[in-house]
C-alpha positions in Angstrom: -20.1 24.9 -16.1 -18.5 22.1 -17.9 -15.9 24.7 -18.9 -15.1 25.8 -15.4 -15.0 22.0 -14.6 -12.5 21.4 -17.2 -10.3 24.7 -16.3 -10.3 23.4 -12.4 -9.4 19.9 -13.5 -6.5 21.1 -15.6 -4.9 23.6 -12.9 -5.4 20.7 -10.4 -3.6 18.2 -12.5 -1.0 21.0 -13.6 -0.4 21.7 -9.8 0.1 18.0 -9.1 2.5 17.6 -11.9 4.6 20.3 -10.6 4.3 19.1 -7.1 5.4 15.5 -8.1 8.2 17.4 -10.3 9.5 19.3 -7.3 9.6 16.5 -4.9 11.4 14.3 -7.6 14.0 17.0 -8.0 14.4 17.5 -4.5 15.0 13.8 -3.7 17.4 13.6 -6.6 19.4 16.5 -5.5 19.6 15.7 -2.1 20.3 11.8 -2.5 21.7 11.1 -5.9 23.5 13.8 -7.6 24.4 17.6 -7.4 25.2 20.1 -9.8 28.6 21.9 -9.3 30.5 24.8 -11.1 34.2 24.7 -11.3 35.7 28.1 -10.1 39.3 28.7 -11.0 41.8 26.7 -12.6 43.2 24.4 -9.9 42.2 21.1 -11.9 43.5 22.5 -15.0 43.7 20.6 -17.4 41.5 18.2 -16.2 38.8 20.9 -15.6 38.5 24.6 -16.8 36.9 27.7 -15.0 33.3 27.5 -15.4 33.0 23.5 -16.2 29.7 22.4 -15.0 29.5 18.8 -13.2 27.0 16.6 -11.8 28.6 15.0 -8.4 27.3 11.6 -7.5 26.1 11.9 -3.9 25.4 8.1 -3.7 28.8 6.7 -4.8 30.2 6.7 -1.2 27.0 5.0 0.0 28.1 1.9 -1.3 31.9 1.9 -1.4 34.7 4.0 0.2 36.7 6.8 -1.9 39.5 5.5 -3.7 42.9 6.7 -4.8 42.5 8.8 -7.8 39.0 9.7 -7.4 37.9 13.3 -8.2 35.9 14.5 -5.4 33.9 17.4 -4.2 34.1 18.5 -0.8 34.3 21.3 2.0 37.9 22.1 3.2 38.5 22.0 6.8 38.2 25.4 8.0 36.5 26.5 4.6 33.2 24.7 4.8 31.3 27.7 3.1 32.6 26.7 -0.2 32.7 23.4 -2.2 36.3 22.4 -3.6 37.0 19.9 -6.3 40.4 18.0 -6.2 41.9 14.6 -6.8 42.5 11.9 -3.8 46.2 11.3 -3.7 46.2 9.7 -0.2 44.2 7.2 1.7 43.6 6.8 5.3 47.1 5.5 6.9 49.1 6.5 3.8 52.3 8.5 4.3 52.6 11.5 2.2 55.7 13.4 1.2 56.9 16.0 -1.0 60.5 16.4 -1.4 62.1 18.3 -4.3 59.1 18.8 -6.6 57.9 15.2 -6.3 55.2 13.5 -4.5 55.8 10.4 -2.5 53.0 7.9 -1.4 53.9 5.3 1.3 57.8 5.8 0.5 57.2 5.2 -3.4 57.3 8.1 -6.0 53.7 8.6 -7.0 53.2 8.1 -11.1 50.9 11.0 -11.7 51.6 10.7 -15.3 47.8 9.8 -16.1 46.6 13.1 -15.3 49.5 15.5 -15.1 52.3 16.6 -17.5 55.8 15.2 -16.4 57.1 18.8 -16.0 54.8 19.5 -13.4 56.4 20.1 -9.9 54.8 20.0 -6.5 56.0 22.0 -3.6 55.0 22.1 0.1 52.7 24.6 1.6 51.7 25.5 5.2 50.4 22.3 6.3 52.9 19.9 4.4 56.1 21.3 3.9 58.9 20.4 1.4 60.9 17.4 2.8 58.4 16.8 5.4 56.0 13.7 5.7 52.7 13.1 7.2 50.3 10.1 7.8 46.8 10.6 6.6 44.4 10.1 9.6 41.9 7.6 9.6 38.4 8.4 7.8 40.4 11.2 6.1 41.9 11.9 2.6 44.8 13.5 1.4 43.7 15.7 -1.9 45.7 17.9 -4.5 44.4 19.8 -7.7 45.9 18.9 -10.8 47.2 22.4 -11.3 49.8 22.3 -8.5 51.1 26.1 -8.6 47.4 27.4 -8.3 45.6 24.6 -6.0 44.7 25.5 -2.4 44.4 21.6 -1.3 45.5 19.6 1.7 49.0 20.8 1.3 47.5 24.0 2.7 44.5 22.9 5.0 45.5 19.3 5.8 43.6 16.1 5.2 39.7 16.1 4.4 37.9 14.3 6.8 35.2 11.8 5.0 32.2 13.8 6.4 33.2 16.7 4.5 33.0 15.0 1.3 29.9 16.1 -0.7 30.5 13.4 -3.7 32.4 11.9 -6.5 32.6 13.9 -9.7 30.4 12.0 -12.2 29.7 13.8 -15.2 30.5 16.8 -17.2 27.7 18.6 -18.8 29.0 21.9 -19.9 30.4 23.0 -22.1 28.6 20.8 -24.5 31.5 19.6 -26.4 33.2 18.1 -23.0 30.0 16.2 -22.2 30.8 12.8 -20.9 31.7 10.9 -17.7 34.7 11.8 -15.6 37.7 9.5 -15.7 39.0 8.7 -12.5 42.4 7.0 -12.0 42.4 3.5 -10.6 44.4 2.5 -7.5 48.1 2.6 -7.8 
C-alpha cells in the first residue's frame, strides 16, 4: 500500500498548493492590485482600446490622489462600470472650460505632457463652456485625454474619493508597451 500512500500524499500536497495559491491571489486582487482592460478610446493616445493594466489598490492607502494621476473609478450614476481618466482637479480647485481651454484656479492648464497642443476641450452636461465649478471636498475632477470621445467629469461631475478603485500602475498588454504608467506631477 505504499503506492496508495504516495498518491494520497501527492494529492494532499497538490490541493494545499492550490488552496494557498488561491488565498494569495485573492489577497493580492482585493488589496494590492486589480487587472483592468481599457474599453474605448477616451484615453487615446495614452491608452488604446484593449490595453490591459494593473491598477494599484494600495496607492491611496498611504497617500492621496494627486493632480495628473491616471485613476480607475466608478463614475457617479454609472457605478456598474470602471472608468479610466486623468485627475485634472483636486478638492477645492475651481475648474473652468472656456473657448476650448481648461482653467484650473484661474490659470490656463498646461496639458502639453499628455495632450497634443491642437486638442480643444469643450463643456458638456455638468460643466458647460464659460462656466466654473468648484471641486467638492473628497472629490476629484477627471477628464479623458481624448476629449472629443470621453465621458468624464464634464458629463457626470466630480468623482467622490470612495468611488476610486485605484491608480493605474502597469500596462502589461500589448507586450511591446509593457511598463510603468507615467503620471504627470503636480502643476
